[in-house]
Backbone bond lengths (Angstrom), bond angles and torsions (degrees), N, CA, C in turn:
res aa  C-N    CA-C-N  psi(-1)  N-CA   C-N-CA  omega(-1)  CA-C   N-CA-C  phi
1 M - - - 1.389 - - 1.547 106.63 -
2 N 1.241 116.01 136.26 1.464 122.82 -175.40 1.616 106.00 -107.39
3 V 1.301 116.01 95.01 1.417 123.17 176.66 1.506 110.00 -113.65
4 S 1.248 111.89 138.56 1.598 117.61 173.99 1.455 109.68 -87.57
5 Q 1.387 118.00 140.79 1.367 125.06 175.99 1.485 108.76 -95.74
6 A 1.288 119.16 143.20 1.438 127.56 179.57 1.514 102.02 -77.77
7 S 1.303 119.39 131.13 1.449 125.56 169.91 1.550 115.80 -132.99
8 V 1.214 112.02 153.43 1.523 114.81 178.82 1.545 110.32 -101.38
9 H 1.285 119.10 132.06 1.396 126.06 177.18 1.519 114.79 -115.48
10 P 1.222 117.70 129.37 1.453 115.65 179.42 1.513 116.01 -61.26
11 V 1.171 118.29 141.52 1.544 122.06 -175.23 1.574 104.50 -108.09
12 E 1.245 114.52 123.03 1.553 119.68 -174.71 1.425 109.20 -69.34
13 E 1.354 124.24 -43.55 1.348 123.02 175.28 1.545 110.86 -146.62
14 D 1.278 112.74 138.54 1.495 116.15 179.95 1.505 109.78 -78.61
15 P 1.431 120.71 111.25 1.405 119.59 174.07 1.491 117.14 -54.48
16 P 1.334 121.84 140.37 1.385 122.09 179.94 1.535 108.41 -68.34
17 T 1.312 115.93 143.44 1.407 121.13 178.78 1.592 107.34 -101.76
18 T 1.272 113.20 129.63 1.407 119.83 -176.87 1.577 108.01 -117.28
19 D 1.345 117.78 150.56 1.466 114.99 177.54 1.546 107.44 -113.46
20 G 1.246 120.65 17.16 1.508 129.46 178.95 1.416 112.50 -167.34
21 A 1.240 115.38 178.20 1.481 125.37 174.53 1.505 115.97 -69.51
22 N 1.386 116.90 -41.69 1.484 119.65 -174.63 1.530 111.16 -115.82
23 N 1.486 117.84 6.41 1.430 117.25 -175.97 1.569 107.14 -81.07
24 P 1.346 120.76 146.18 1.432 119.97 176.25 1.649 111.09 -72.51
25 P 1.320 115.58 156.47 1.448 118.08 -175.82 1.531 109.93 -63.40
26 R 1.329 113.48 143.74 1.592 119.95 176.68 1.583 107.72 -75.55
27 A 1.279 113.14 139.39 1.442 120.72 170.21 1.469 114.63 -92.44
28 R 1.281 116.22 141.24 1.427 121.24 172.62 1.540 109.95 -76.40
29 M 1.416 110.71 146.45 1.445 114.69 178.82 1.545 114.79 -70.45
30 K 1.251 117.83 130.93 1.426 118.65 179.40 1.553 110.46 -86.58
31 V 1.310 113.16 157.75 1.438 121.53 175.38 1.458 106.71 -73.84
32 I 1.411 117.19 119.77 1.347 126.22 179.93 1.563 114.08 -93.24
33 Q 1.340 121.74 137.09 1.350 123.97 -178.71 1.533 109.63 -57.82
34 G 1.232 117.52 128.06 1.506 120.07 177.64 1.484 109.81 120.01
35 M 1.316 115.83 -17.61 1.563 125.47 175.94 1.582 102.44 -74.37
36 P 1.381 111.45 158.09 1.441 118.37 172.52 1.597 113.88 -51.53
37 G 1.275 115.06 137.53 1.461 122.62 175.58 1.333 115.87 76.64
38 T 1.445 119.07 19.21 1.479 123.74 174.22 1.502 108.23 -114.38
39 P 1.283 121.71 160.80 1.480 124.43 172.36 1.510 113.59 -56.31
40 G 1.343 112.15 -34.09 1.646 115.24 -177.48 1.555 107.70 -73.52
41 G 1.396 111.75 -31.82 1.462 116.25 179.35 1.539 110.30 -67.02
42 L 1.323 113.64 -41.95 1.412 120.63 176.17 1.479 110.70 -61.72
43 A 1.253 119.14 -44.44 1.457 122.36 178.31 1.478 112.65 -62.06
44 L 1.400 121.33 -38.62 1.435 123.05 -179.89 1.522 104.94 -68.30
45 R 1.391 122.34 -40.87 1.444 124.71 -178.54 1.576 111.70 -63.55
46 V 1.323 114.38 -39.75 1.394 115.08 179.40 1.448 111.86 -72.13
47 G 1.283 120.38 -37.62 1.511 125.71 176.95 1.488 106.13 -60.36
48 Q 1.305 119.28 -44.72 1.533 121.21 -175.26 1.551 104.06 -66.34
49 F 1.210 119.61 -46.92 1.430 123.07 -178.28 1.518 111.08 -56.46
50 V 1.320 118.17 -50.98 1.403 125.29 -177.02 1.580 112.10 -61.94
51 L 1.350 113.01 -45.83 1.437 116.80 -175.17 1.675 108.53 -73.79
52 A 1.254 111.89 -32.67 1.647 113.44 -177.66 1.525 102.74 -73.28
53 V 1.303 124.61 -38.17 1.490 122.99 -178.44 1.546 104.86 -70.64
54 A 1.265 119.12 -39.57 1.534 117.99 179.32 1.513 107.66 -64.09
55 A 1.284 125.04 -43.77 1.437 124.85 -178.19 1.487 109.61 -66.34
56 L 1.384 113.92 -35.62 1.546 116.36 -174.55 1.543 107.39 -76.81
57 S 1.283 116.76 -39.90 1.511 119.07 -178.97 1.557 110.65 -71.20
58 I 1.195 115.33 -40.96 1.625 113.89 179.87 1.494 110.06 -69.59
59 M 1.299 122.07 -38.56 1.469 123.13 177.38 1.554 109.62 -68.55
60 A 1.363 116.04 -35.62 1.470 116.85 -174.11 1.563 112.37 -82.25
61 T 1.412 118.35 -10.14 1.355 121.31 175.56 1.588 113.62 -78.18
62 T 1.320 114.42 -16.88 1.432 116.44 -178.50 1.538 106.77 -82.68
63 S 1.261 115.53 150.88 1.488 121.01 -176.42 1.415 114.89 -86.55
64 D 1.424 115.93 -21.02 1.402 119.54 -175.15 1.493 112.16 -105.15
65 F 1.293 125.31 8.51 1.498 119.38 -178.01 1.515 113.56 -67.21
66 P 1.327 125.02 -27.22 1.325 123.16 -175.30 1.516 113.88 -67.87
67 S 1.368 114.06 -16.59 1.511 116.33 -178.70 1.497 112.28 -79.37
68 V 1.328 120.20 -7.95 1.392 124.26 178.17 1.550 114.68 -117.84
69 T 1.285 116.11 118.74 1.510 119.55 -168.68 1.608 108.07 -62.55
70 A 1.234 116.72 -36.10 1.540 117.57 -178.87 1.575 112.76 -63.89
71 F 1.356 114.57 -33.40 1.393 117.28 178.53 1.495 114.63 -75.40
72 C 1.447 113.61 -32.73 1.448 120.72 173.40 1.503 109.60 -64.73
73 Y 1.369 117.82 -41.92 1.450 126.37 -179.78 1.493 106.58 -61.47
74 L 1.380 119.89 -45.33 1.585 120.62 175.38 1.477 111.08 -59.42
75 V 1.263 122.87 -43.50 1.499 125.66 175.61 1.440 110.71 -56.09
76 A 1.372 120.42 -50.44 1.390 125.12 -179.00 1.547 112.97 -63.21
77 A 1.374 115.04 -39.82 1.440 117.09 -173.44 1.594 104.58 -79.73
78 A 1.344 122.27 -35.11 1.350 119.17 178.08 1.621 112.70 -67.54
79 G 1.427 109.53 -35.79 1.488 110.14 175.70 1.529 113.84 -63.20
80 L 1.349 117.23 -46.52 1.438 118.83 177.52 1.555 110.99 -60.40
81 L 1.317 119.47 -37.52 1.465 121.90 -177.95 1.596 110.69 -65.63
82 S 1.393 109.84 -39.20 1.433 112.08 -175.60 1.568 107.79 -73.27
83 L 1.247 120.43 -34.91 1.499 117.36 175.74 1.476 112.50 -67.32
84 W 1.353 119.11 -38.28 1.412 120.42 179.35 1.522 113.85 -73.15
85 S 1.251 120.61 -36.50 1.405 126.05 167.73 1.479 114.24 -56.74
86 L 1.328 117.36 -50.31 1.438 122.12 -175.42 1.499 111.16 -66.19
87 S 1.309 116.06 -41.79 1.522 118.51 177.32 1.599 109.10 -65.25
88 L 1.312 119.17 -38.09 1.399 114.13 177.84 1.484 117.96 -77.75
89 A 1.366 115.05 -26.79 1.488 118.62 168.47 1.478 114.32 -62.26
90 I 1.334 118.50 -37.40 1.458 124.89 172.38 1.574 110.27 -59.82
91 I 1.323 114.30 -41.72 1.492 116.02 -178.43 1.441 107.69 -71.64
92 D 1.342 120.97 -39.93 1.468 124.79 176.45 1.513 113.15 -59.07
93 V 1.358 117.95 -41.81 1.420 120.62 -178.72 1.568 107.94 -73.35
94 Y 1.268 119.38 -31.94 1.458 116.00 175.24 1.563 113.89 -71.26
95 A 1.319 117.35 -34.95 1.354 126.83 -179.98 1.563 108.86 -65.13
96 L 1.353 113.54 -42.81 1.442 113.89 176.10 1.523 115.97 -77.48
97 L 1.269 121.61 -23.22 1.352 121.42 174.28 1.499 119.82 -74.61
98 V 1.381 113.48 -28.45 1.392 122.11 177.59 1.459 111.99 -102.31
99 R 1.367 119.15 5.76 1.527 130.67 -178.99 1.448 108.64 51.87
100 R 1.356 122.32 52.43 1.407 122.44 177.76 1.475 111.52 -112.59
101 S 1.247 119.39 142.42 1.381 122.23 -175.73 1.533 111.94 -86.96
102 L 1.317 120.52 141.92 1.435 121.27 -174.35 1.501 105.42 -110.99
103 Q 1.303 117.69 33.57 1.541 121.76 179.96 1.569 110.53 -91.51
104 N 1.229 116.46 19.67 1.491 118.54 173.87 1.542 109.74 -69.75
105 Y 1.389 115.89 137.36 1.387 121.78 -173.64 1.463 114.57 -55.29
106 R 1.247 119.07 -40.49 1.525 122.46 -175.03 1.601 109.34 -74.44
107 V 1.287 115.29 -37.27 1.426 121.99 178.10 1.504 111.37 -65.06
108 V 1.375 113.22 -46.82 1.532 117.31 174.15 1.448 114.44 -59.16
109 I 1.320 115.82 -37.35 1.548 120.28 -179.11 1.521 107.43 -63.44
110 L 1.297 113.81 -47.45 1.518 123.33 179.53 1.504 107.43 -53.19
111 F 1.285 113.83 -55.57 1.469 119.24 -173.98 1.542 111.49 -62.20
112 T 1.407 116.67 -40.92 1.438 121.76 176.07 1.393 113.37 -63.21
113 V 1.276 118.61 -53.51 1.502 118.39 176.31 1.403 118.26 -55.00
114 G 1.373 115.10 -45.71 1.460 121.28 177.38 1.478 115.46 -59.67
115 D 1.417 113.53 -42.55 1.459 118.85 179.69 1.544 106.83 -68.91
116 G 1.327 118.62 -40.34 1.478 119.20 -176.97 1.507 110.59 -59.85
117 I 1.380 118.63 -41.76 1.432 121.20 -174.73 1.529 106.42 -73.60
118 T 1.297 120.80 -44.68 1.380 125.38 -178.50 1.473 116.70 -61.36
119 S 1.333 111.13 -37.46 1.516 117.42 178.77 1.426 111.85 -76.29
120 T 1.304 119.79 -35.60 1.528 122.01 173.59 1.571 108.13 -64.97
121 L 1.323 122.94 -42.40 1.374 127.47 -179.61 1.524 112.25 -61.09
122 I 1.303 114.91 -49.06 1.457 123.87 -173.36 1.555 111.87 -70.16
123 F 1.459 113.49 -33.04 1.448 121.32 176.58 1.491 110.58 -74.23
124 A 1.368 118.31 -39.46 1.493 118.22 178.32 1.466 110.95 -65.28
125 A 1.432 114.08 -40.98 1.434 116.28 178.38 1.535 119.44 -64.05
126 A 1.256 111.35 -38.04 1.521 122.15 175.70 1.501 109.11 -66.64
127 C 1.333 123.70 -42.64 1.379 124.34 178.94 1.616 108.57 -68.94
128 A 1.271 117.22 -38.65 1.477 113.34 -177.36 1.583 111.11 -74.33
129 S 1.339 113.91 -32.31 1.444 120.09 175.61 1.627 109.05 -68.64
130 A 1.218 116.48 -41.11 1.481 120.71 173.01 1.549 109.74 -59.98
131 G 1.219 123.60 -42.23 1.463 122.78 -176.26 1.609 107.68 -69.73
132 I 1.344 114.78 -39.72 1.537 113.62 174.96 1.419 115.24 -65.61
133 T 1.372 112.92 -39.51 1.509 115.42 -179.51 1.524 111.98 -64.93
134 V 1.344 116.15 -37.11 1.518 118.69 175.05 1.532 109.33 -66.41
135 L 1.305 115.86 -39.21 1.439 118.64 -178.95 1.598 112.72 -62.67
136 I 1.357 111.52 -42.54 1.393 114.90 179.62 1.548 117.79 -71.43
137 D 1.420 109.14 -36.39 1.420 113.87 -178.02 1.591 114.17 -85.97
138 N 1.310 117.90 -47.76 1.495 117.45 -178.75 1.572 112.55 -82.96
139 D 1.336 116.78 -51.19 1.387 119.90 -171.34 1.534 121.18 -79.21
140 L 1.316 112.34 -41.37 1.499 118.84 172.94 1.448 113.12 -85.68
141 G 1.277 119.68 -25.45 1.430 123.46 180.00 1.548 111.28 62.96
142 S 1.255 119.44 27.90 1.475 121.84 178.27 1.460 114.57 -108.33
143 C 1.437 116.12 34.28 1.388 119.04 -174.83 1.477 111.51 -71.46
144 S 1.380 120.67 -21.08 1.346 121.20 -176.89 1.625 114.37 -78.20
145 D 1.438 109.91 -23.81 1.384 120.84 169.67 1.543 117.35 -72.06
146 S 1.271 121.22 -25.34 1.424 122.98 -173.11 1.600 106.96 -122.35
147 H 1.288 116.63 -172.38 1.338 129.05 -172.23 1.559 109.66 -97.88
148 C 1.318 119.01 52.10 1.424 122.11 -177.16 1.536 118.83 -56.63
149 M 1.290 114.28 -37.59 1.495 120.30 -177.21 1.600 108.16 -65.42
150 K 1.306 112.61 -40.14 1.413 120.24 -178.03 1.559 108.29 -73.22
151 F 1.218 120.06 -43.18 1.469 127.71 175.69 1.632 108.11 -51.35
152 E 1.267 112.31 -54.12 1.397 127.10 -174.79 1.607 109.31 -60.71
153 T 1.328 114.28 -47.36 1.397 118.66 175.89 1.466 116.73 -63.89
154 A 1.306 116.14 -42.74 1.453 122.96 -177.24 1.603 106.69 -67.12
155 T 1.299 114.75 -39.97 1.531 121.10 174.05 1.498 111.83 -62.14
156 G 1.259 115.06 -46.75 1.535 117.76 173.66 1.479 116.63 -58.68
157 M 1.367 113.82 -41.54 1.461 114.93 176.79 1.529 111.01 -67.02
158 A 1.293 121.29 -34.75 1.430 125.30 178.02 1.453 110.65 -59.51
159 F 1.385 117.29 -44.45 1.487 125.50 -179.96 1.496 106.65 -60.37
160 V 1.353 122.93 -54.68 1.362 127.04 -173.83 1.541 106.55 -65.53
161 C 1.351 120.17 -33.77 1.447 118.40 178.37 1.520 106.70 -70.69
162 W 1.326 124.37 -33.64 1.390 127.43 177.65 1.602 109.16 -58.24
163 F 1.431 116.22 -44.97 1.427 121.78 -178.80 1.649 111.10 -58.87
164 T 1.285 114.07 -40.14 1.475 115.75 179.15 1.569 111.29 -70.99
165 T 1.434 114.85 -39.44 1.482 123.49 179.47 1.515 109.59 -62.64
166 V 1.313 119.79 -44.62 1.467 126.06 -175.39 1.427 105.97 -72.25
167 T 1.393 125.99 -33.43 1.349 125.98 -179.73 1.519 111.26 -66.67
168 S 1.370 112.86 -43.59 1.493 119.24 174.18 1.457 112.02 -58.88
169 F 1.313 120.79 -48.29 1.461 124.65 175.45 1.421 115.59 -57.45
170 L 1.312 120.06 -41.69 1.475 124.09 177.94 1.587 110.86 -62.82
171 L 1.322 112.73 -42.35 1.506 121.05 -178.54 1.506 106.99 -59.81
172 N 1.324 113.07 -52.91 1.443 119.72 -174.57 1.609 106.88 -65.72
173 F 1.176 115.98 -48.04 1.464 116.63 175.88 1.441 119.22 -55.66
174 W 1.299 110.38 -33.93 1.563 118.62 177.98 1.545 105.22 -68.17
175 S 1.343 117.28 -47.68 1.417 123.88 -175.48 1.605 103.54 -55.20
176 L 1.228 117.22 -50.32 1.478 119.97 178.50 1.437 113.91 -58.78
177 A 1.291 120.71 -45.61 1.510 123.55 -178.27 1.494 115.26 -72.32
178 S 1.363 114.58 -16.41 1.444 118.12 -179.15 1.608 114.10 -94.95
179 R 1.244 110.07 8.11 1.484 113.84 -179.03 1.514 111.76 -80.24
């Protein structure tokens, strides 16, 4: 039986693709730092994890956070985000160690949907906690009775964590949209 085998041959130069006689060649989209499987993506994941754990631990060290639903929501959202970021950081480390690209369509969809959900949750939790913190501090004037400084710090950490999460979401979404 005479069957040809598929083989890969190196290409010396990629010829430019044009879509017309006088149009310039189209450029391929480069991998941007911050996307999955890049050192920038790993840095975003580690930043998300550290900030989420900081917000979680600061809020959990106060004795009266369970009495306010918004603070419980912040602890739950930060816990979920820390687990999500840690798992994706491990995947990014693996991809970097074996030099594998994570630009697979299904993988990027999973990262995008997960980042969209977790960024929405942490933003909503940070906003709710900020509202309660302002209520306790400014409106009720009982900041000396409670742990306002810890509440404010945990809320601030949650907002900074949201910035890193939404950055990762936007980069992944852009990667999907540019296909």
